[in-house]
C-alpha positions as CSV (number, residue, x, y, z in Angstrom):
1,X,12.3,-26.0,-30.2
2,X,14.2,-22.7,-29.4
3,X,14.4,-21.9,-25.6
4,X,12.8,-18.7,-24.4
5,X,15.3,-15.7,-24.3
6,X,14.0,-14.2,-21.0
7,X,14.8,-15.7,-17.7
8,X,11.8,-14.8,-15.6
9,X,11.9,-13.6,-11.8
10,X,10.8,-16.1,-9.1
11,X,9.8,-18.6,-11.8
12,X,11.0,-22.1,-12.8
13,X,13.7,-21.7,-15.4
14,X,12.3,-24.6,-17.3
15,X,8.8,-23.1,-17.6
16,X,8.2,-21.9,-21.1
17,X,4.5,-20.6,-21.1
18,X,3.6,-17.3,-19.5
19,X,0.5,-15.1,-19.8
20,X,1.4,-12.1,-21.9
21,X,0.0,-8.7,-21.1
22,X,-0.2,-6.3,-23.8
23,X,-1.8,-3.0,-22.5
24,X,-3.1,-1.6,-19.2
25,X,-5.5,1.3,-18.2
26,X,-6.8,2.3,-14.7
27,X,-7.0,-0.7,-12.5
28,X,-7.0,-3.1,-15.4
29,X,-4.5,-4.8,-17.5
30,X,-5.2,-6.6,-20.7
31,X,-3.7,-9.9,-22.0
32,X,-3.0,-10.9,-25.7
33,X,-6.1,-12.9,-25.8
34,X,-8.2,-9.8,-25.3
35,X,-9.3,-10.6,-21.7
36,X,-9.1,-7.9,-19.1
37,X,-8.1,-8.4,-15.5
38,X,-8.5,-6.3,-12.3
39,X,-5.0,-5.6,-11.1
40,X,-5.6,-6.4,-7.4
41,X,-1.9,-6.4,-6.7
42,X,-0.9,-3.0,-8.4
43,X,1.5,-5.1,-10.5
44,X,3.8,-5.9,-7.6
45,X,2.6,-3.8,-4.7
46,X,3.5,-0.4,-6.6
47,X,1.1,0.9,-9.2
48,X,-0.6,3.4,-6.8
49,X,-2.0,5.9,-9.3
50,X,-3.1,3.1,-11.8
51,X,-2.0,2.4,-15.3
52,X,-1.9,4.5,-18.3
53,X,-1.7,8.1,-16.6
54,X,-0.8,10.4,-19.4
55,X,0.3,13.1,-17.2
56,X,3.3,10.9,-15.9
57,X,4.0,9.6,-19.4
58,X,4.0,13.1,-20.8
59,X,6.3,14.5,-18.1
60,X,8.8,11.8,-18.6
61,X,8.7,12.5,-22.4
62,X,9.1,16.1,-22.0
63,X,12.0,15.6,-19.6
64,X,13.9,13.2,-21.9
65,X,13.8,15.8,-24.7
66,X,15.3,18.3,-22.6
67,X,17.9,16.3,-20.6
68,X,17.5,12.6,-21.2
69,X,20.1,11.2,-18.8
70,X,23.2,12.1,-16.9
71,X,25.2,11.0,-13.9
72,X,24.8,12.7,-10.6
73,X,28.4,11.7,-9.6
74,X,30.5,14.7,-8.6
75,X,30.6,17.4,-10.0
76,X,27.2,17.0,-11.7
77,X,23.6,17.3,-10.7
78,X,20.2,18.0,-12.3
79,X,17.1,19.8,-11.4
80,X,14.7,16.9,-11.4
81,X,16.9,14.9,-9.1
82,X,17.2,17.8,-6.7
83,X,13.5,18.7,-6.8
84,X,12.5,15.0,-6.5
85,X,14.7,14.5,-3.4
86,X,13.3,17.8,-1.8
87,X,9.7,16.7,-2.4
88,X,10.3,13.1,-1.1
89,X,11.9,14.4,2.1
90,X,9.2,17.0,2.6
91,X,6.5,14.3,2.9
92,X,8.7,12.2,5.2
93,X,9.3,12.3,8.9
94,X,12.7,13.8,8.1
95,X,12.0,17.0,6.2
96,X,15.6,18.5,7.1
97,X,17.3,15.3,6.1
98,X,18.7,14.1,2.7
99,X,17.6,11.6,0.1
100,X,19.9,9.2,-1.7
101,X,18.5,8.1,-5.0
102,X,19.0,4.7,-6.8
103,X,16.9,2.5,-9.1
104,X,15.1,-0.3,-7.0
105,X,14.0,-1.4,-3.7
106,X,16.8,-3.9,-3.5
107,X,19.4,-1.1,-4.2
108,X,17.9,1.0,-1.5
109,X,18.1,-1.8,1.1
110,X,21.8,-2.4,0.4
111,X,22.5,1.4,0.4
112,X,20.9,1.6,3.8
113,X,22.9,-1.3,5.1
114,X,26.1,0.2,3.9
115,X,25.1,3.6,5.2
116,X,24.4,2.0,8.6
117,X,27.8,0.5,8.9
118,X,29.5,3.6,7.5
119,X,27.8,5.9,10.2
120,X,29.2,3.5,12.9
121,X,32.8,3.7,11.5
122,X,32.5,7.5,11.0
123,X,31.3,7.9,14.7
124,X,34.2,5.7,15.8
125,X,36.6,7.6,13.6
126,X,37.9,4.7,11.6
127,X,36.2,5.1,8.3
128,X,38.6,4.8,5.5
129,X,41.5,3.7,7.7
130,X,43.9,1.8,5.5
131,X,43.9,-2.0,6.0
132,X,41.1,-1.6,8.7
133,X,37.4,-2.6,8.5
134,X,36.5,0.2,10.9
135,X,34.3,0.1,13.8
136,X,33.5,-3.2,15.5
137,X,29.9,-2.1,15.2
138,X,28.9,-3.8,12.2
139,X,26.0,-6.2,13.2
140,X,22.7,-5.9,11.4
141,X,19.6,-7.3,13.1
142,X,17.1,-8.7,10.8
143,X,13.6,-9.7,11.6
144,X,11.9,-13.2,11.0
145,X,9.5,-13.1,8.1
146,X,11.3,-9.8,6.7
147,X,11.6,-9.4,2.8
148,X,14.4,-6.8,1.9
149,X,14.9,-7.5,-1.8
150,X,17.3,-9.7,-3.7
151,X,20.8,-7.9,-3.9
152,X,23.4,-9.7,-1.7
153,X,22.9,-7.6,1.2
154,X,19.1,-7.5,1.1
155,X,19.0,-11.2,0.6
156,X,21.4,-11.7,3.6
157,X,19.2,-9.5,5.7
158,X,15.9,-11.4,4.7
159,X,13.9,-13.3,7.4
160,X,12.6,-15.7,4.7
161,X,15.0,-18.8,4.7
162,X,13.8,-20.0,1.2
163,X,15.1,-16.8,-0.4
164,X,18.5,-17.2,1.1
165,X,18.9,-20.8,0.1
166,X,21.1,-21.8,-2.8
167,X,23.1,-18.7,-3.1
168,X,26.1,-19.7,-1.0
169,X,27.6,-18.0,2.0
170,X,25.7,-14.7,2.8
171,X,27.0,-11.4,4.0
172,X,28.4,-12.0,7.6
173,X,27.4,-9.9,10.7
174,X,23.6,-10.7,10.3
175,X,21.6,-11.7,13.6
176,X,17.9,-12.6,13.4
177,X,15.3,-11.5,16.0
178,X,12.1,-13.5,16.1
179,X,8.8,-12.3,14.5
180,X,7.0,-9.9,16.8
181,X,8.8,-10.7,20.0
182,X,10.6,-7.7,21.4
183,X,12.2,-9.7,24.1
184,X,14.0,-11.5,21.3
185,X,15.5,-8.2,20.1
186,X,16.3,-7.2,23.8
187,X,18.3,-10.5,24.1
188,X,20.4,-9.7,21.0
189,X,21.0,-6.2,22.2
190,X,22.1,-7.7,25.5
191,X,24.6,-10.0,23.7
192,X,25.8,-7.7,21.1
193,X,24.6,-4.2,22.1
194,X,28.0,-2.4,21.4
195,X,28.5,-4.1,18.2
196,X,25.1,-3.5,16.5
197,X,25.0,-0.9,13.7
198,X,21.4,-1.3,12.9
199,X,18.0,-3.0,13.1
200,X,16.3,-3.5,9.8
201,X,12.6,-4.1,9.7
202,X,9.6,-3.4,7.5
203,X,7.1,-1.5,9.7
204,X,4.4,-3.6,7.9
205,X,5.9,-6.9,6.7
206,X,4.8,-7.3,3.1
207,X,5.9,-10.2,1.1
208,X,6.4,-12.3,4.2
209,X,2.6,-12.2,5.0
210,X,1.3,-8.6,5.5
211,X,1.9,-8.6,9.1
212,X,1.2,-5.4,11.0
213,X,3.2,-4.5,14.1
214,X,1.9,-5.4,17.5
215,X,1.1,-2.5,20.0
216,X,4.5,-1.3,21.3
217,X,6.7,-3.2,19.1
218,X,8.0,-0.5,16.8
219,X,8.5,1.9,19.8
220,X,10.4,-1.0,21.6
221,X,12.7,-1.3,18.7
222,X,13.2,2.5,18.7
223,X,14.0,2.5,22.4
224,X,16.6,-0.4,22.1
225,X,18.3,1.3,19.3
226,X,18.5,4.7,21.2
227,X,19.7,2.9,24.4
228,X,22.4,1.1,22.5
229,X,23.5,3.8,19.9
230,X,22.3,1.7,16.9
231,X,20.3,2.9,13.9
232,X,16.7,2.0,13.1
233,X,16.0,1.3,9.5
234,X,12.6,1.1,8.2
235,X,12.1,-0.7,4.8
236,X,9.2,1.2,3.4
237,X,9.6,-0.2,-0.1
238,X,6.0,-1.4,0.0
239,X,4.5,0.7,2.7
240,X,5.7,4.1,1.6
241,X,3.8,6.5,-0.5
242,X,0.3,6.2,0.9
243,X,-0.2,2.4,1.1
244,X,-1.1,2.5,4.9
245,X,-3.1,5.7,4.9
246,X,-0.1,8.0,5.5
247,X,2.7,8.9,3.1
248,X,4.8,6.6,5.2
249,X,4.1,3.8,7.6
250,X,6.4,5.4,10.2
251,X,3.8,8.2,10.3
252,X,1.0,5.8,10.6
253,X,2.5,4.2,13.6
254,X,4.2,7.4,14.9
255,X,7.7,5.8,15.2
256,X,10.5,7.6,13.5
257,X,13.5,5.6,12.1
258,X,16.8,6.8,11.3
259,X,16.8,5.6,7.7
260,X,13.9,4.9,5.4
261,X,14.1,2.8,2.2
262,X,11.6,3.5,-0.6
263,X,10.9,2.5,-4.2
264,X,7.7,1.0,-5.9
265,X,4.9,3.5,-5.1
266,X,7.2,6.6,-5.4
267,X,6.7,6.5,-9.1
268,X,3.8,4.0,-9.2
269,X,6.3,1.9,-11.2
270,X,6.3,4.0,-14.4
271,X,10.1,4.1,-14.1
272,X,12.4,2.3,-11.6
273,X,13.3,4.6,-8.8
274,X,14.4,3.7,-5.2
275,X,16.3,5.5,-2.4
276,X,17.2,6.0,1.2
277,X,15.9,9.0,3.4
278,X,18.5,9.9,5.9
279,X,17.6,11.7,9.2
280,X,19.4,14.9,10.0
281,X,21.4,13.1,12.7
282,X,22.7,10.6,10.1
283,X,23.5,13.6,7.8
284,X,25.4,15.4,10.5
285,X,27.7,12.4,10.9
286,X,28.1,12.2,6.9
287,X,28.7,15.8,6.6
288,X,31.0,16.5,9.6
289,X,34.3,16.1,7.8
290,X,34.5,18.3,4.6
291,X,37.2,16.0,3.2
292,X,35.2,12.7,3.6
293,X,34.3,11.1,0.3
294,X,31.0,9.2,0.1
295,X,32.0,6.3,-1.9
296,X,28.7,5.0,-2.9
297,X,26.4,5.5,-5.8
298,X,24.8,3.9,-8.9
299,X,24.9,4.6,-12.6
300,X,21.4,5.7,-12.5
301,X,21.3,7.6,-9.2
302,X,19.5,10.8,-9.7
303,X,18.4,9.9,-13.3
304,X,16.4,13.0,-14.4
305,X,13.6,11.1,-16.1
306,X,12.9,8.8,-13.1
307,X,12.8,11.8,-10.7
308,X,10.4,13.6,-13.0
309,X,8.2,10.5,-12.8
310,X,8.2,10.8,-9.0
311,X,7.3,14.4,-9.1
312,X,4.3,13.8,-11.5
313,X,3.1,10.7,-9.6
314,X,3.3,12.6,-6.1
315,X,1.3,15.5,-7.7
316,X,-1.5,13.1,-8.8
317,X,-1.5,11.5,-5.5
318,X,-1.8,14.8,-3.7
319,X,-4.4,16.2,-6.1
320,X,-6.7,13.1,-6.0
321,X,-6.3,12.5,-2.3
322,X,-5.0,9.0,-2.8
323,X,-3.5,8.8,0.7
324,X,-6.7,9.2,2.4
325,X,-8.4,7.0,-0.1
326,X,-6.2,4.1,1.1
327,X,-8.1,4.2,4.3
328,X,-11.6,4.1,2.6
329,X,-10.3,1.2,0.5
330,X,-9.3,-0.7,3.5
331,X,-12.5,-0.1,5.2
332,X,-14.5,-1.5,2.3
333,X,-12.3,-4.5,2.0
334,X,-12.6,-5.2,5.8
335,X,-16.5,-5.1,5.4
336,X,-16.3,-7.8,2.6
337,X,-13.7,-9.9,4.3
338,X,-15.6,-9.9,7.6
339,X,-18.5,-11.4,5.6
340,X,-16.3,-14.1,4.1
341,X,-15.0,-15.0,7.6
342,X,-18.4,-15.3,8.9
343,X,-19.2,-17.7,6.1
344,X,-16.1,-19.7,6.5
345,X,-14.6,-18.9,3.1
346,X,-11.8,-17.1,5.0
347,X,-9.9,-18.1,8.2
348,X,-9.0,-14.6,8.6
349,X,-7.2,-11.5,7.2
350,X,-4.4,-9.0,8.1
351,X,-3.6,-5.7,6.9
352,X,-3.7,-1.8,7.2
353,X,-4.7,0.8,4.8
354,X,-4.9,-0.6,1.3
355,X,-2.8,-3.6,1.7
356,X,-4.1,-7.0,3.0
357,X,-3.4,-10.7,3.4
358,X,-6.6,-12.8,3.1
359,X,-6.0,-16.1,5.0
360,X,-7.5,-19.4,3.7
361,X,-8.9,-22.1,5.7
362,X,-6.7,-25.1,6.5
363,X,-6.1,-27.2,3.5
364,X,-6.7,-24.6,0.9
365,X,-3.9,-23.7,-1.5
366,X,-3.4,-20.1,-2.3
367,X,-2.0,-20.8,-5.6
368,X,-5.2,-22.8,-6.6
369,X,-7.4,-19.9,-5.4
370,X,-5.2,-17.5,-7.2
371,X,-5.5,-19.4,-10.5
372,X,-9.4,-19.6,-10.1
373,X,-9.6,-15.8,-9.5
374,X,-7.4,-15.0,-12.6
375,X,-9.8,-17.2,-14.8
376,X,-12.5,-14.9,-13.3
377,X,-10.7,-11.8,-14.2
378,X,-8.9,-10.8,-11.0
379,X,-5.0,-10.7,-10.6
380,X,-3.4,-11.2,-7.1
381,X,-0.7,-13.1,-5.5
382,X,-1.1,-16.5,-3.8
383,X,1.6,-17.5,-1.1
384,X,1.1,-20.8,1.1
385,X,-2.4,-20.3,2.6
386,X,-2.8,-16.6,2.0
387,X,-3.7,-14.1,-0.8
388,X,-1.9,-10.8,-1.2
389,X,-4.1,-7.8,-2.1
390,X,-2.6,-4.3,-2.8
391,X,-4.7,-2.7,-5.5
392,X,-4.0,0.7,-7.1
393,X,-5.3,3.6,-4.9
394,X,-7.6,4.7,-7.7
395,X,-9.7,1.6,-7.4
396,X,-13.4,2.2,-7.3
397,X,-15.9,0.6,-4.7
398,X,-17.5,-1.6,-7.4
399,X,-14.2,-3.2,-8.3
400,X,-13.3,-3.7,-4.7
401,X,-16.8,-5.6,-4.3
402,X,-16.0,-7.4,-7.4
403,X,-12.6,-8.8,-6.0
404,X,-14.4,-10.0,-2.8
405,X,-17.2,-11.6,-4.8
406,X,-14.6,-13.4,-7.1
407,X,-12.7,-14.4,-4.0
408,X,-15.8,-15.8,-2.4
409,X,-16.5,-18.0,-5.4
410,X,-12.8,-19.2,-5.9
411,X,-12.2,-19.9,-2.2
412,X,-15.2,-22.1,-1.4
C-alpha cells in the first residue's frame, strides 16, 4: 500500500485516514460523502466572515491579474501592502505606529521576539557590533499555558510543555511566569529586571484553554514592563480582528502593549497573512539611525494578494458590523451554556466575545464528545476536558442553538 504523501499537522504520522472536505459556504463545510457540518471553530480560530465570500475571492483574483506577486525588500513596495498596513494600524491601539507583514501567526511571533531583542540592542547602542551579541537585555518572559505558534522562537516561548517536547534544545533566554499570578511575574522582574527584553502573552489564552485575564493582570504586566524598561508583547493571533468584541483584545481590556502580533482573522484565512503592529515608541527606536538596516523579512512579506484579501475582509467586517456581532454571539452561547451547567452536562465554561471553552465534567473525554458532535454535524476542537468554540462571526442564532443542543446530547 502506498503511504500518503501529505504529512498532516498535529496528527500521528502513521495515521492514514482523514475526513476529506470538498467545499464550504457560510458557516458550513461539506465532506466528500455529501454531509454538511457547522464549522464551530471557524476552521482553526480564523474564518471570521465565513466561507465562500465572493467579494474576497474576486478582489484577490483581480489583484493577481494586475500584480500577482513581488517582494517588498528594498527598494520595492506595492499599493496593497501599503494600504493593508495602514488599514490595520488604523484599527489598532497604535494608529501612528507601523506594521510589519509576514505570512502566519508563527512568523509574527518570531518577528516580535526578534524585534524585542533588537530594540533592546538599539537602545543600548550595541546593535550590529561586530562579534557582539548586543545588549545584555535579551530575556523573554513567557506565560504558563501560552501558545505562540510552532516556529523555533514561538515554540521556545510556549507555556505548553508538550509542544516543546522532542525538538531538542530550545532558544535560550526564556523564563516562565506562572499562569495568572502577577506576583510570579514580579519575582522574575526582581531577579532579572535589567536583562528582560519583553513579556510575551496572549491577552486571551486561546489554544491553552481560552483563559481570560483576571482583573488587573494585564495592567500589572504593563506596569512591570514600564518600571523596568521592557516591552509588552500581546499575541493576538486568535483574539485580533473582532473575536473579543473589539478589533483587538487590547482594546477590550484597555491595556496597550508595545507590539501586537496578528494573523488568522485579518484575512479570515482566505490567504495566509500575519504581522506585527509596532508602537510609535518602538518605531522611534528603529528609525533613529538613518543608516540602520532592518535585517528581517520573509519572501512573502507584503504580498499584494494577501494584503488585498485583508482589505476586502476588513471591509466586510465593518459593513456587516461583525465586531459588535461577536458580543451578541457570546451572549447567546452564555445563555445556552448556563442551561447546560445547570443540567450538569457541563462543569463550566470560559470565554469572551465569540470564543469559548466549554468544560466537561470530570471523567468525560473531550475527544469523545468532539467525535459525537461531528457525527451529529458540528465541528469543534476537543482538548483534555474542554471543547473549543470559535465560530464565524456571521453565524446565525439558530446555528448557535443547534451547536448547544448537539453538545447537550453528545456530552451526556
